[in-house]
VOBA-1610 file (N, C-alpha, C; in pm, whole numbers, padded with zeros to 5 digits, always signed):
BEGIN
Met-03933-01486+03478Met-04068-01450+03523Met-04091-01302+03494Ser-04201-01273+03433Ser-04238-01135+03401Ser-04272-01056+03527Asp-04274-00926+03513Asp-04318-00840+03623Asp-04468-00858+03642Phe-04514-00829+03764Phe-04657-00838+03793Phe-04692-00734+03898Asp-04821-00700+03905Asp-04870-00601+04001Asp-04931-00667+04125Val-04997-00780+04105Val-05065-00850+04214Val-05026-00997+04208Lys-04997-01056+04322Lys-04964-01199+04331Lys-05076-01270+04405Leu-05125-01380+04347Leu-05231-01459+04407Leu-05185-01604+04410Asp-05162-01657+04530Asp-05117-01795+04545Asp-05236-01880+04589Thr-05282-01967+04499Thr-05396-02054+04530Thr-05349-02198+04552Ser-05224-02216+04588Ser-05169-02349+04612Ser-05255-02425+04712Gly-05284-02551+04680Gly-05363-02636+04768Gly-05513-02627+04743Leu-05556-02531+04663Leu-05699-02517+04633Leu-05733-02590+04504Asn-05847-02655+04503Asn-05890-02729+04384Asn-05993-02649+04305Cys-06008-02688+04179Cys-06106-02628+04089Cys-06244-02629+04157Pro-06319-02522+04149Pro-06297-02402+04067Pro-06235-02286+04145Leu-06185-02309+04264Leu-06138-02198+04349Leu-06028-02113+04286Pro-05926-02168+04220Pro-05826-02079+04158Pro-05887-01981+04058Val-05983-02029+03978Val-06048-01941+03880Val-06133-01836+03951Leu-06209-01877+04051Leu-06294-01782+04124Leu-06210-01676+04193Lys-06100-01716+04254Lys-06013-01619+04322Lys-05944-01527+04222Ala-05908-01580+04105Ala-05849-01497+04000Ala-05950-01393+03952Arg-06075-01436+03934Arg-06180-01342+03890Arg-06195-01229+03991Lys-06197-01264+04120Lys-06212-01163+04225Lys-06093-01068+04227Ala-05972-01123+04216Ala-05852-01039+04217Ala-05851-00943+04098Leu-05883-00995+03979Leu-05883-00912+03859Leu-05989-00803+03866Ser-06101-00831+03931Ser-06208-00730+03939Ser-06164-00608+04018Gly-06066-00624+04107Gly-06016-00511+04184Gly-05895-00444+04124Met-05857-00487+04004Met-05738-00433+03940Met-05775-00338+03826Ser-05680-00256+03786Ser-05700-00163+03674Ser-05663-00230+03543Ile-05724-00184+03434Ile-05694-00237+03301Ile-05544-00224+03276Gly-05486-00333+03227Gly-05343-00335+03194Gly-05254-00385+03306Gln-05308-00396+03427Gln-05227-00450+03536Gln-05209-00600+03518Arg-05101-00653+03578Arg-05067-00794+03564Arg-05089-00869+03694Leu-05153-00985+03680Leu-05178-01074+03793Leu-05090-01197+03779Leu-05012-01229+03882Leu-04940-01356+03890Leu-05028-01450+03969Leu-05072-01558+03906Leu-05154-01660+03970Leu-05070-01787+03983Ile-05062-01839+04104Ile-04991-01964+04129Ile-05094-02067+04173Ala-05089-02185+04112Ala-05186-02290+04144Ala-05115-02425+04147Thr-05171-02517+04224Thr-05119-02654+04227Thr-05217-02752+04164Asp-05340-02710+04142Asp-05442-02796+04084Asp-05410-02821+03936Glu-05395-02948+03900Glu-05363-02987+03762Glu-05462-02928+03662Gly-05587-02914+03702Gly-05690-02860+03614Gly-05666-02716+03574Ala-05586-02644+03650Ala-05559-02503+03621Ala-05492-02486+03484Lys-05419-02587+03439Lys-05351-02577+03309Lys-05451-02556+03195Gln-05572-02609+03209Gln-05675-02587+03109Gln-05771-02475+03151Asp-05800-02470+03281Asp-05900-02375+03330Asp-05857-02230+03316Ile-05734-02198+03348Ile-05689-02058+03347Ile-05685-02002+03204Pro-05627-02072+03106Pro-05634-02018+02969Pro-05778-02001+02919Ala-05866-02096+02951Ala-06006-02084+02909Ala-06073-01966+02978Phe-06045-01948+03107Phe-06100-01834+03183Phe-06053-01702+03121Ala-05925-01693+03089Ala-05871-01569+03030Ala-05942-01537+02899Lys-05956-01637+02814Lys-06020-01617+02684Lys-06166-01575+02700Met-06236-01639+02791Met-06379-01610+02813Met-06404-01471+02869Thr-06309-01420+02948Thr-06332-01295+03020Thr-06263-01174+02958Gly-06189-01193+02849Gly-06124-01080+02784Gly-05995-01038+02850Asn-05943-01122+02939Asn-05810-01097+02997Asn-05709-01170+02910Thr-05583-01130+02916Thr-05481-01189+02831Thr-05382-01271+02913Leu-05368-01397+02876Leu-05268-01483+02939Leu-05138-01463+02862Val-05038-01404+02927Val-04914-01373+02857Val-04801-01469+02891Glu-04819-01545+02997Glu-04712-01637+03036Glu-04772-01749+03120Ser-04721-01869+03098Ser-04756-01981+03186Ser-04641-02081+03185His-04608-02129+03302His-04504-02231+03313His-04520-02306+03444Glu-04453-02420+03451Glu-04454-02500+03574Glu-04318-02486+03641Gln-04321-02466+03772Gln-04197-02450+03848Gln-04214-02516+03984Glu-04131-02614+04012Glu-04133-02683+04141Glu-04272-02737+04176Gly-04338-02796+04076Gly-04469-02857+04098Gly-04585-02760+04108Lys-04559-02633+04079Lys-04666-02532+04083Lys-04678-02469+03945Phe-04801-02433+03910Phe-04828-02370+03782Phe-04836-02219+03802His-04760-02146+03721His-04754-02000+03730His-04816-01941+03603Phe-04905-01846+03623Phe-04972-01780+03510Phe-04963-01629+03531Ile-04935-01556+03422Ile-04942-01410+03426Ile-05058-01369+03335Leu-05154-01300+03395Leu-05269-01250+03319Leu-05268-01098+03321Ile-05302-01038+03208Ile-05317-00892+03201Ile-05466-00862+03204Lys-05504-00774+03295Lys-05645-00734+03310Lys-05692-00668+03183Gly-05801-00721+03128Gly-05862-00665+03008Gly-05964-00558+03044Asp-06042-00519+02945Asp-06138-00410+02967Asp-06280-00460+02993Glu-06292-00582+03045Glu-06424-00637+03077Glu-06494-00551+03180
//
């Protein structure tokens, strides 16, 4: 697991809440900081990469661990 600056656990929340909470967390972060997002919603596997691409943030890591999806996003210059 890569290093991160902010951890956001959205376990138990369904779409679109993980994306909305990620957007809010990233808005309070500085460019280049890393967000660890944890989600249990199966839809996050498609939603988070699409969200990153749409918003200019970079998805640098994603994997599944113990039934949870882990994503590392780097805050872009949006």
